[in-house]
C-alpha positions in Angstrom: 21.2 -7.1 -5.4 21.1 -10.3 -3.3 23.1 -8.7 -0.5 20.8 -5.7 -0.5 17.6 -7.8 -0.4 19.1 -10.0 2.3 19.8 -7.0 4.5 16.4 -5.4 3.8 14.5 -8.6 4.6 16.4 -9.2 7.8 16.1 -5.6 8.8 12.4 -6.0 8.4 12.0 -9.5 9.9 14.4 -9.6 12.8 12.6 -6.9 14.9 9.4 -8.8 14.3 11.0 -12.1 15.3 12.5 -10.7 18.5 9.3 -8.8 19.4 7.2 -12.0 18.9 9.7 -14.1 20.8 9.6 -11.7 23.8 5.8 -11.5 23.5 5.5 -15.3 23.4 7.8 -15.9 26.3 6.1 -13.3 28.5 2.6 -14.4 27.2 3.3 -18.0 28.1 4.3 -16.9 31.6 0.8 -15.3 31.7 -0.7 -18.5 30.3 1.1 -20.6 32.9 -0.3 -18.6 35.8 -3.7 -20.0 35.0 -2.5 -23.4 33.5 -0.8 -24.3 36.8 -4.2 -24.1 38.6 -5.1 -27.5 37.1 -5.0 -29.9 34.1 -8.5 -28.7 33.0 -7.2 -25.2 32.7 -4.1 -26.3 30.7 -6.2 -28.3 28.2 -9.1 -25.8 28.0 -6.9 -22.7 27.5 -4.6 -24.5 24.9 -7.7 -25.7 22.9 -9.5 -22.3 23.0 -6.3 -20.5 22.1 -5.8 -22.7 19.1 -9.4 -22.1 18.1 -9.2 -18.4 18.5 -5.9 -18.1 16.7 -7.3 -20.2 13.8 -10.3 -17.9 13.5 -8.2 -14.7 13.6 -5.8 -16.3 11.1 -8.6 -16.8 8.7 -10.0 -13.3 9.2 -6.5 -11.8 9.3 -6.2 -12.5 5.5 -8.0 -9.3 5.0 -5.0 -7.5 6.4 -2.6 -9.8 4.4 -4.6 -8.8 1.2 -4.2 -5.2 2.3 -0.4 -5.7 2.7 -0.1 -7.2 -0.8 -2.3 -4.5 -2.5 -0.8 -1.6 -0.6 2.8 -2.8 -1.2 2.0 -3.2 -4.9 0.5 0.3 -5.1 3.7 1.7 -3.5 5.7 -0.2 -6.0 3.6 1.5 -8.7 4.1 4.9 -6.9 0.3 5.3 -6.3 0.2 6.9 -2.9 -3.5 8.0 -3.2 -4.6 4.4 -3.7 -2.4 3.3 -0.7 -4.2 5.8 1.6 -7.7 4.6 0.4 -6.6 1.0 1.0 -5.8 1.9 4.6 -9.2 3.4 5.1 -10.9 0.4 3.5 -9.1 -2.3 5.5 -9.9 -0.6 8.8 -13.6 -0.4 8.0 -13.7 -4.0 6.9 -11.9 -5.3 10.0 -14.1 -3.4 12.4 -17.3 -4.7 10.8 -16.1 -8.3 10.7 -14.6 -8.2 14.2 -17.8 -6.9 15.7 -19.8 -9.7 14.0 -17.6 -12.3 15.6 -17.9 -10.7 19.0 -21.7 -11.6 18.9 -21.0 -15.1 17.5 -18.6 -15.9 20.3 -21.0 -14.4 22.9 -24.0 -16.5 21.9 -22.7 -19.8 20.5 -19.6 -20.6 22.5 -20.9 -23.5 24.7 -22.8 -25.2 21.8 -19.7 -25.1 19.6 -17.2 -26.4 22.2 -19.5 -29.2 23.2 -20.2 -30.3 19.7 -16.6 -30.1 18.2 -14.4 -31.0 21.1 -16.8 -33.3 23.1 -15.8 -31.5 26.3 -18.2 -32.0 29.2 -18.6 -31.2 32.9 -15.8 -29.1 34.5 -13.7 -29.1 31.3 -16.6 -27.7 29.3 -17.3 -25.1 31.9 -13.7 -23.9 32.0 -13.3 -23.8 28.2 -16.6 -21.9 27.8 -15.7 -19.4 30.5 -12.4 -18.8 28.9 -13.9 -18.3 25.4 -16.4 -15.8 26.8 -13.6 -13.8 28.2 -12.0 -13.8 24.7 -15.1 -12.4 23.0 -13.5 -9.1 22.2 -10.2 -10.7 21.1 -11.0 -11.1 17.4 -12.1 -7.5 17.0 -9.1 -6.1 18.9 -6.7 -8.4 17.0 -8.0 -7.4 13.6 -7.5 -3.7 14.5 -4.0 -4.6 15.7 -3.4 -6.4 12.4 -4.4 -3.2 10.5 -2.0 -1.0 12.4 0.9 -3.4 12.4 0.5 -4.0 8.7 0.6 -0.3 8.1 3.9 -0.2 10.0 5.2 -3.2 8.0 4.3 -1.6 4.7 6.1 1.5 5.8 8.9 -0.7 7.0 8.9 0.6 10.5 9.0 -2.7 12.3 11.4 -1.5 14.9 8.5 0.2 16.7 6.7 -3.1 17.0 9.5 -4.6 19.0 9.4 -1.9 21.7 5.6 -1.9 22.0 5.5 -5.7 22.2 7.9 -5.8 25.1 6.0 -3.1 27.0 2.6 -4.7 26.3 3.8 -8.2 27.2 5.1 -7.1 30.6 1.7 -5.4 31.2 -0.1 -8.6 30.3 1.9 -10.7 32.9 1.1 -8.1 35.6 -2.6 -7.9 34.7 -2.8 -11.7 34.4 -1.5 -12.3 37.9 -3.9 -9.7 39.3 -7.0 -10.9 37.4 -6.3 -14.6 37.7 -5.1 -14.8 41.3 -6.4 -11.6 42.7 -4.7 -9.0 44.9 -5.8 -7.5 48.2 -9.6 -7.6 48.6 -9.9 -8.7 44.9 -10.2 -12.5 44.9 -9.3 -13.1 41.2 -11.3 -14.5 38.3 -9.4 -17.6 37.2 -9.3 -18.4 33.5 -11.9 -15.6 32.9 -9.3 -13.2 34.3 -6.7 -14.5 31.8 -8.9 -13.4 28.9 -9.7 -10.0 30.4 -6.0 -9.3 31.0 -5.2 -10.2 27.3 -8.0 -7.9 26.0 -6.9 -4.9 28.1 -3.3 -5.5 26.9 -4.5 -5.4 23.3 -6.3 -2.1 23.9 -3.1 -0.6 25.3 -1.1 -2.0 22.3 -3.6 -0.4 19.9 -3.3 3.0 21.6 0.5 2.8 21.3 0.4 1.9 17.6 -2.1 4.8 17.0 0.2 7.3 18.6 3.0 6.2 16.1 0.9 6.1 12.9 -1.6 8.8 13.9 -0.7 11.2 11.1 -0.9 8.7 8.3 -3.8 6.7 9.8 -6.2 9.5 10.6 -5.5 11.3 7.3 -6.4 7.9 5.5 -9.6 7.5 7.5 -10.9 10.8 6.1 -10.9 9.2 2.7 -13.8 7.0 1.5 -13.2 3.2 1.9 -13.7 2.6 -1.8 -11.4 -0.5 -2.0 -13.2 -2.7 0.5 -14.5 -4.8 -2.4 -11.0 -5.1 -3.9 -9.5 -6.2 -0.6 -12.3 -8.7 0.0 -11.9 -10.1 -3.5 -8.2 -10.4 -3.1 -8.6 -12.0 0.3 -11.2 -14.7 -0.8 -8.5 -17.2 -2.0 -6.4 -16.3 1.0 -9.4 -16.8 3.3 -10.4 -20.1 1.7 -6.8 -21.2 2.1 -6.7 -20.2 5.8 -10.1 -21.8 6.2 -8.8 -25.1 4.9 -5.7 -25.2 7.0 -6.8 -23.2 10.0 -10.4 -24.1 10.6 -11.1 -27.4 8.7 -7.7 -29.1 9.0 -6.2 -27.7 12.3 -9.5 -27.7 14.3 -10.2 -31.2 12.9 -6.6 -32.0 14.0 -7.3 -30.6 17.5 -10.7 -32.3 17.7 -9.2 -35.7 17.0 -6.4 -35.2 19.5 -9.1 -34.2 22.0 -10.4 -37.7 21.7 -7.2 -39.2 23.0 -6.3 -39.9 26.7 -5.6 -37.1 29.2 -1.8 -37.8 29.1 -1.7 -37.4 25.3 -3.8 -34.3 25.5 -1.5 -32.8 28.2 1.7 -33.6 26.2 0.2 -32.1 23.1 -0.7 -28.9 25.0 2.9 -28.5 26.2 4.5 -29.3 22.9 2.0 -26.9 21.2 3.5 -24.1 23.3 7.0 -25.1 22.2 6.0 -25.2 18.5 4.9 -21.6 18.7 8.5 -20.6 19.0 9.7 -22.8 16.2 7.0 -21.5 13.8 7.4 -17.9 14.7 10.4 -16.9 12.5 8.7 -18.6 9.6 5.6 -16.4 9.9 7.7 -13.3 10.2 9.7 -14.1 7.1 6.3 -14.9 5.5 5.3 -11.3 6.3 8.5 -10.2 4.5 7.5 -12.2 1.5 4.1 -10.5 1.3 5.7 -7.1 1.6 8.8 -7.3 -0.5 7.7 -9.8 -3.1 4.4 -7.8 -3.6 6.5 -4.7 -4.2 8.7 -6.5 -6.7 5.7 -8.0 -8.3 4.4 -4.4 -8.9 7.8 -3.6 -10.4 7.5 -6.8 -12.5 10.9 -8.0 -11.3 10.9 -11.8 -11.3 14.5 -12.2 -10.3 14.0 -10.2 -7.1 11.0 -12.3 -6.2 13.0 -15.5 -6.5 15.7 -14.0 -4.2 13.1 -13.0 -1.6 11.7 -16.6 -1.6 15.2 -18.2 -1.1 16.3 -15.9 1.6 13.0 -16.2 3.5 13.1 -20.1 3.3 16.8 -20.4 4.4 16.4 -18.0 7.3 13.2 -19.8 8.5 15.0 -23.1 8.4 18.0 -21.7 10.3 15.8 -20.3 13.1 13.7 -23.5 13.3 16.7 -25.6 13.9 18.3 -23.1 16.3 15.2 -22.6 18.4 14.4 -26.3 18.3 17.8 -27.2 19.8 17.4 -24.6 22.5 14.0 -25.8 23.6 15.1 -29.5 23.5 18.1 -28.7 25.8 15.7 -26.7 28.2 12.7 -29.0 27.9 12.4 -29.7 31.7 12.4 -26.1 32.8 10.2 -25.2 29.8 7.7 -27.9 30.9 7.8 -26.7 34.5 6.2 -23.5 33.2 3.0 -25.5 32.8 3.2 -28.5 35.1 5.2 -30.1 37.9 3.9 -33.6 37.0 7.1 -35.8 36.5 5.3 -38.4 34.4 4.0 -35.7 32.1 7.4 -34.1 31.8 9.1 -37.4 31.0 6.5 -38.2 28.3 6.9 -34.7 26.8 10.7 -35.1 26.8 10.4 -38.4 24.9 8.1 -37.1 22.3 9.3 -33.6 21.6 12.2 -34.4 19.1 10.1 -36.7 16.8 7.3 -34.2 16.8 9.6 -31.3 16.0 10.8 -33.2 13.0 7.3 -34.2 11.9 6.2 -30.5 12.0 9.2 -29.2 10.0 7.6 -29.4 6.4 5.4 -26.5 7.5 8.3 -24.1 6.8 8.5 -24.9 3.1 4.7 -25.0 2.8 4.2 -21.5 4.4 6.9 -19.7 2.4 5.8 -21.3 -0.9 2.2 -20.6 -0.1 2.9 -16.9 0.5 4.9 -16.5 -2.7 2.3 -18.2 -4.9 -0.4 -15.9 -3.4 1.7 -12.8 -4.1 2.2 -13.7 -7.7 -1.6 -14.3 -8.0 -1.7 -18.1 -8.1 -3.9 -18.4 -5.0 -6.5 -20.6 -6.8 -3.8 -23.3 -7.3 -2.9 -23.1 -3.6 -6.6 -23.5 -2.6 -7.3 -26.3 -5.0 -4.4 -28.6 -3.9 -4.7 -27.7 -0.2 -8.3 -28.8 -0.3 -7.5 -32.1 -2.1 -4.5 -33.0 0.2 -6.3 -32.0 3.4 -9.3 -34.2 2.5 -7.0 -37.1 2.0 -5.1 -36.4 5.3 -8.4 -36.1 7.3 -9.7 -39.3 5.8 -6.4 -41.0 6.8 -6.7 -39.8 10.4 -10.4 -40.9 10.5 -9.3 -44.3 9.3 -6.8 -44.7 12.2 -9.6 -43.5 14.6 -12.2 -46.0 13.3 -9.7 -48.9 13.6 -8.8 -47.9 17.2 -5.1 -47.2 16.4 -5.1 -43.4 16.7 -2.4 -41.9 18.8 -0.3 -38.7 18.8 2.5 -40.2 16.6 0.0 -41.3 13.9 -1.7 -38.0 13.8 1.6 -36.1 13.4 2.9 -38.5 10.7 -0.2 -37.6 8.7 0.5 -33.9 9.4 4.1 -34.4 8.1 2.9 -36.1 4.9 0.2 -33.4 4.4 2.6 -30.5 4.4 5.5 -32.2 2.7 3.3 -33.1 -0.4 1.8 -29.6 -0.5 5.3 -28.0 -0.2 6.5 -30.1 -3.2 3.5 -29.2 -5.3 3.8 -25.5 -4.5 7.6 -25.5 -5.3 6.9 -27.1 -8.7 4.2 -24.6 -9.5 6.5 -21.7 -8.6 9.3 -22.9 -10.8 6.9 -23.4 -13.7 5.5 -19.9 -13.3 9.1 -18.4 -13.1 10.3 -20.2 -16.2 7.3 -19.0 -18.1 
């Protein structure tokens, strides 16, 4: 049984990991085209990317809830419910994504100025970039729907091919829209957002071609499970809100108050951390699919095996990728800057920060598994409590004038280590029961 589950999970996860690695590598090349134009571009784009990804992470829980419910329905052999769930999640994502398009369009500058305290040129660059990303949330939520449909049907190999093609298109479009070509003078950071949105549209069209038979037959059905998906996504959404909006945006906002060197180091290391966290999120996807299916079958032993395999594989890739980035830190940093002082500071700080971020692995896998076995309220309760304590600690450092990047990341380390331990104890208690 364990060998079969190990093979199935890696057959599902590895194409996702490789597709995301390639997408990230090529995407960061597109990012670097604009980032190299100046420090303001690097800081503004990194900050807005973190903001947008946090928002889409929170809204993406609708698709995660869909994955859990649809996998459970397949485990229960209820294909009619599965099809109606597909119709429901698509309708919900389009409505919510459209709402956020207007929010970004009308409130960007006020939000950036109030939260990050950016001003002058940095505020202008950040606002311009966020405007260019106004369609991003809507397009990403549609992409989530289609990729989750492929994941539920365990057709992740298609995602790898499409990711490679779309990422190459993004680099080409980024170069054209940022720097210009021929008589077209280029649009700077605004062009970076436009290139990304066009790439997402192309990606959506590719996914639609693959899933067209299932997808369009599902759309003919009434979206009667929107309420069920939203109810299931509420604890997931609150959880993502706590860690994605409240904690991580607070985290970024406090770092934004540090000196320019610390901000620049953080921006580069954030790009490196994307690679380390990536396998963890893909194995987290496997948890939501496989554990949900086994939860529908009421097979507790298989759920435990899924959790262990996903945890061990996430740790393995975290260490492997971390070593690779550390050995290549200078050429990696050169993607974003040629400032020797900044590169030296990044090299000095990268290993300690990699270590301080590591508890996120245990936290994420344990969080996913508790949500699958319907213990989301426990996850939300303790995340809220520990996050409040962590934010209070960071504010204390700030008020006493001793806030720096190390202190912030030490609080980050303690936050996720404590939550990981609490979630592990809860899972063991539920399994014994």
